[in-house]
C-alpha positions as CSV (number, residue, x, y, z in Angstrom):
1,M,-36.0,-6.2,-2.5
2,K,-32.3,-5.0,-2.3
3,I,-31.9,-1.5,-1.3
4,S,-29.1,0.0,-3.1
5,L,-27.3,3.5,-3.3
6,P,-28.8,6.1,-5.9
7,Q,-26.7,7.0,-8.6
8,L,-23.5,4.7,-7.4
9,D,-22.8,4.4,-11.2
10,D,-22.7,7.9,-11.9
11,Y,-20.4,8.8,-8.9
12,L,-17.5,6.2,-9.8
13,L,-18.0,7.4,-13.4
14,N,-17.2,11.1,-11.7
15,L,-14.2,9.5,-10.1
16,K,-12.8,8.0,-13.3
17,S,-13.5,11.1,-15.5
18,N,-11.5,12.8,-12.6
19,N,-8.6,10.8,-13.3
20,Y,-8.4,8.6,-10.4
21,S,-6.6,5.4,-10.8
22,D,-8.5,2.0,-11.4
23,E,-7.4,0.9,-8.2
24,T,-8.8,3.9,-6.4
25,V,-12.2,3.7,-8.2
26,Y,-12.2,0.1,-7.1
27,S,-11.6,0.9,-3.7
28,Y,-14.4,3.7,-3.2
29,E,-16.7,1.0,-4.9
30,R,-15.7,-1.6,-2.5
31,D,-16.1,0.4,0.7
32,L,-19.5,1.6,-0.5
33,E,-20.7,-1.7,-1.1
34,V,-19.9,-2.3,2.7
35,F,-22.6,0.5,3.6
36,E,-24.9,-0.6,0.9
37,D,-24.8,-4.1,2.5
38,F,-25.5,-2.8,5.9
39,L,-28.4,-0.6,5.3
40,N,-30.1,-4.3,3.3
41,D,-29.1,-5.8,6.6
42,I,-30.7,-3.2,9.2
43,N,-33.5,-2.7,6.4
44,V,-33.4,1.1,5.8
45,E,-33.7,2.6,2.9
46,F,-30.8,5.0,1.7
47,T,-33.3,8.0,1.7
48,K,-34.1,7.3,5.5
49,T,-30.4,7.8,6.2
50,D,-29.7,9.9,9.6
51,K,-27.2,10.6,12.2
52,K,-28.2,7.3,14.5
53,T,-28.0,5.3,11.1
54,I,-24.6,6.7,10.4
55,L,-23.5,5.8,14.3
56,N,-25.2,2.3,14.0
57,Y,-22.7,2.1,10.7
58,K,-19.7,2.7,12.9
59,A,-20.5,0.4,15.6
60,Y,-21.1,-2.0,12.8
61,L,-17.5,-1.3,11.1
62,I,-15.5,-1.5,14.5
63,S,-17.5,-4.8,15.2
64,Q,-16.3,-8.4,14.1
65,D,-20.3,-9.0,13.0
66,R,-19.6,-7.0,9.5
67,Q,-19.2,-8.7,6.4
68,T,-16.7,-7.7,3.7
69,A,-17.4,-6.1,0.5
70,K,-17.6,-10.0,-0.9
71,K,-20.0,-11.1,1.7
72,K,-17.3,-13.3,3.9
73,K,-17.3,-13.2,7.5
74,T,-14.6,-11.1,9.0
75,I,-11.7,-12.6,11.2
76,K,-10.2,-9.8,12.6
77,K,-11.2,-6.0,13.6
78,L,-11.0,-3.3,11.1
79,N,-8.3,-0.7,12.3
80,T,-9.3,2.9,12.9
81,F,-7.5,3.9,9.5
82,S,-9.4,1.4,7.8
83,I,-12.5,2.4,9.2
84,N,-12.1,6.0,8.3
85,R,-11.1,5.1,4.6
86,M,-14.6,3.7,4.6
87,L,-16.2,6.9,6.1
88,S,-14.6,8.7,4.0
89,A,-15.9,6.9,0.9
90,L,-19.3,7.8,2.2
91,R,-18.8,11.1,2.4
92,S,-17.3,11.6,-0.6
93,Y,-20.3,9.9,-2.3
94,L,-22.7,12.2,-0.5
95,K,-20.7,15.4,-1.7
96,F,-21.2,14.2,-5.1
97,L,-24.8,13.6,-4.7
98,I,-25.0,17.3,-3.7
99,K,-22.9,18.8,-6.3
100,M,-25.3,17.0,-8.8
101,D,-28.4,18.4,-7.0
102,Y,-29.4,14.8,-6.5
103,N,-31.4,14.3,-2.9
104,S,-28.9,13.2,0.1
105,P,-30.5,12.5,3.1
106,I,-27.7,13.6,5.2
107,T,-24.5,16.0,4.8
108,P,-21.2,14.7,4.5
109,T,-20.1,16.9,7.6
110,S,-22.4,14.9,9.6
111,I,-20.5,11.8,9.7
112,E,-17.5,12.3,11.7
113,L,-14.4,10.2,11.6
114,V,-13.2,7.8,14.3
115,K,-10.2,8.8,16.6
116,T,-7.0,7.1,15.3
117,T,-5.0,5.4,18.1
118,K,-1.3,6.0,16.9
119,K,0.9,2.8,17.7
120,H,4.6,3.3,18.0
121,P,5.8,1.9,14.6
122,R,8.4,-0.6,15.0
123,I,11.5,-1.4,12.5
124,S,13.3,-4.1,12.1
125,E,17.0,-4.0,12.7
126,L,19.1,-3.4,9.6
127,V,20.8,-6.9,9.8
128,E,17.2,-8.5,9.7
129,I,16.4,-6.4,6.9
130,I,19.4,-7.6,4.9
131,A,18.8,-11.3,5.8
132,L,15.6,-10.8,4.5
133,I,16.6,-9.2,1.2
134,E,19.1,-12.0,0.7
135,S,17.1,-14.8,1.8
136,P,15.7,-16.0,-1.7
137,S,19.3,-16.9,-2.4
138,K,19.6,-19.2,0.6
139,F,16.4,-20.9,1.0
140,E,15.3,-21.1,-2.8
141,K,16.2,-24.3,-4.9
142,D,15.5,-23.3,-8.0
143,K,18.2,-20.9,-9.4
144,A,15.5,-18.7,-11.3
145,V,13.2,-18.3,-8.8
146,A,16.1,-17.5,-6.3
147,V,17.7,-14.7,-8.7
148,R,14.1,-13.3,-9.3
149,N,12.8,-13.1,-5.9
150,R,16.2,-11.8,-4.9
151,A,16.2,-8.8,-7.3
152,M,12.5,-7.7,-6.2
153,L,13.4,-7.4,-2.5
154,E,16.9,-5.7,-3.6
155,V,15.0,-3.0,-5.7
156,L,12.2,-2.6,-2.9
157,F,14.9,-1.8,-0.5
158,S,16.7,0.3,-3.1
159,T,13.9,2.3,-4.1
160,G,11.5,2.5,-1.0
161,M,8.9,1.7,-4.0
162,R,5.4,0.2,-3.5
163,I,4.6,-3.3,-4.0
164,S,2.2,-2.2,-6.6
165,E,5.0,-0.2,-8.3
166,L,7.7,-2.8,-8.2
167,L,5.3,-5.5,-9.5
168,S,3.8,-3.7,-12.8
169,L,7.6,-2.2,-13.2
170,K,8.6,-2.3,-17.4
171,K,12.3,-2.8,-18.6
172,E,11.7,0.3,-20.4
173,Q,11.1,2.3,-17.3
174,I,14.9,1.9,-16.1
175,D,17.4,4.0,-17.9
176,K,21.5,3.0,-18.0
177,S,21.8,5.2,-14.8
178,G,19.6,3.6,-12.7
179,S,17.1,6.1,-12.6
180,V,13.6,4.4,-12.7
181,F,10.3,6.0,-13.9
182,I,7.5,5.8,-11.8
183,R,4.0,6.4,-12.3
184,G,2.5,5.8,-8.8
185,K,-0.7,6.2,-6.5
186,G,-3.2,8.7,-8.1
187,R,-0.9,8.5,-11.2
188,K,1.8,11.0,-9.7
189,E,4.9,10.5,-11.7
190,R,8.3,10.6,-10.1
191,F,12.0,9.0,-10.3
192,A,13.1,6.2,-8.0
193,Y,16.6,5.5,-8.1
194,L,18.7,2.2,-8.1
195,T,21.8,1.4,-6.0
196,K,24.5,-0.4,-7.6
197,R,24.1,-3.3,-5.9
198,A,20.4,-3.7,-7.2
199,E,21.7,-3.0,-10.4
200,R,24.0,-5.8,-10.5
201,Y,21.0,-8.2,-9.1
202,I,18.9,-7.1,-11.8
203,K,21.5,-7.3,-14.4
204,Y,22.3,-11.2,-13.3
205,Y,18.5,-11.5,-13.1
206,L,18.0,-10.8,-16.7
207,E,21.1,-12.9,-17.8
208,V,19.3,-15.9,-16.1
209,R,15.9,-15.3,-17.2
210,G,17.4,-14.8,-20.9
211,L,15.5,-13.6,-23.7
212,D,11.8,-13.2,-23.9
213,D,9.1,-10.6,-25.0
214,S,7.6,-10.1,-21.9
215,Q,7.1,-5.7,-21.2
216,Y,7.3,-6.4,-17.5
217,L,10.6,-6.9,-15.6
218,F,9.5,-9.4,-12.8
219,V,7.4,-12.2,-14.5
220,P,6.1,-15.9,-13.6
221,N,8.9,-18.6,-14.0
222,R,6.4,-21.3,-14.2
223,G,2.3,-22.2,-14.1
224,K,-0.6,-20.9,-16.3
225,N,0.5,-17.5,-16.7
226,M,4.2,-18.1,-17.6
227,A,3.4,-18.2,-21.2
228,N,1.5,-14.9,-20.9
229,K,3.6,-11.3,-21.8
230,D,1.3,-9.3,-20.2
231,H,1.6,-10.9,-17.0
232,H,3.6,-10.3,-14.1
233,I,4.3,-11.7,-10.5
234,S,1.3,-11.1,-8.4
235,A,1.6,-9.1,-5.0
236,N,0.1,-12.5,-3.0
237,Y,2.8,-14.4,-4.2
238,L,5.5,-11.8,-3.1
239,Q,3.7,-11.1,0.3
240,G,3.7,-14.7,1.1
241,K,7.4,-15.2,0.1
242,V,8.5,-12.4,2.6
243,K,6.1,-13.9,5.2
244,K,7.6,-17.4,4.7
245,Y,11.5,-16.1,4.5
246,R,10.5,-14.0,7.6
247,E,9.5,-17.3,9.6
248,L,12.4,-19.4,8.4
249,L,14.7,-16.7,9.6
250,G,13.0,-16.8,12.8
251,I,12.4,-13.0,12.7
252,N,9.8,-12.1,15.5
253,L,8.7,-8.6,14.4
254,P,6.2,-8.7,11.6
255,L,7.9,-7.8,8.3
256,S,6.2,-7.1,4.8
257,C,6.7,-5.7,1.3
258,H,5.5,-2.2,3.0
259,S,7.8,-2.7,6.1
260,I,10.8,-2.8,3.5
261,R,9.4,0.6,2.4
262,H,9.2,1.5,5.8
263,A,12.5,0.7,6.6
264,F,13.9,2.6,3.4
265,A,12.7,5.8,5.0
266,T,13.6,5.1,8.2
267,Y,17.0,4.1,7.7
268,L,17.7,7.4,5.3
269,A,16.3,9.5,8.0
270,E,19.0,8.0,10.6
271,S,21.8,8.4,8.1
272,G,20.9,12.5,7.9
273,A,18.7,12.3,4.9
274,N,16.3,15.5,4.6
275,P,12.6,14.4,5.0
276,A,11.6,16.7,2.2
277,A,14.2,14.4,-0.2
278,I,12.4,11.3,1.3
279,Q,9.0,12.9,0.7
280,I,10.0,13.0,-3.3
281,L,11.8,9.2,-3.4
282,L,8.3,7.9,-1.5
283,G,6.3,10.0,-3.9
284,H,4.0,11.3,-0.7
285,E,2.2,14.1,-1.6
286,S,2.2,15.2,2.1
287,L,5.4,16.0,4.3
288,E,3.1,15.1,7.0
289,T,2.7,11.2,5.5
290,T,6.3,11.1,5.3
291,T,7.4,12.1,8.6
292,R,5.6,9.3,10.2
293,Y,8.2,6.9,8.6
294,V,11.5,9.1,9.4
295,H,10.5,9.8,13.0
296,A,9.5,6.2,13.6
297,S,12.9,5.0,15.2
298,D,14.2,5.3,18.5
299,R,17.9,5.4,17.5
300,Y,17.2,8.5,15.2
301,A,15.4,10.3,18.2
302,E,18.2,9.5,20.7
303,K,20.7,10.2,17.9
304,S,19.1,14.1,17.9
305,L,18.9,13.8,21.2
306,R,22.7,13.1,22.2
307,R,23.6,15.8,19.1
308,Y,21.7,18.5,19.9
309,H,21.1,18.7,23.4
310,P,22.5,21.8,25.3
311,L,24.0,20.2,28.2
312,K,25.0,16.7,26.3
313,E,28.3,16.9,27.8
């Protein structure tokens, strides 16, 4: 008999009723399914969960013997941030059980997060970022694809928005001044701002694209979803293209759509932008999250040292 987490549907409904986004609810559900699968693997009822069970679960997450939520064998180890996200989901679920007076076999505080290892962030050189942004014009043979993909990458680096925000962007969200209204992670609202360069490439892309009735800014040019006006470019497509462009350019440092967002923040900081302003532009709730970006560059640290050191001469 399959072991299931009690009141899981009620927990997910609670998240939705508290205005969590669909993506967040799905992430919590997926992470809790991994714990559910673990209990089935070791044949332990949820009501019998104790501190030793949690210790074994953490070891399971760290190992390569675990399976994904879709029952697939893992290829690489989870990083510490992903492990802590999954442990936090379990904590949240247990807090809900206690709040609703359901039986919880263990307290949320009994689940300790694992120690994270802080990696030294690596940022691509600005010339490499620019080469990547311009690469669709160089490598794509289909003009419509080249212009669209170039416009997408220009907007990414212009605004620092998340890939999900970029791909769900609707034409009506951009006003004549180049301001972009974004409803981002956790449904938080903010404005992003297009550079004149990004505005030019969007305008050119729309001219090449021609008139259609799609509400989305970036849409497929071919394939089964081309005629669907409610469909936009997928994240897998754009991430795959970025990887291909990077390889064609011979850039050794890993580059992704998130790396472009990271570079956006870092190069703003290097130019003297206020961290609080960068926080607003990125849509971060905490300034601490933003400082992971703005302090990422060795050049930024060196520049500060040479400018402010009392014995710099």
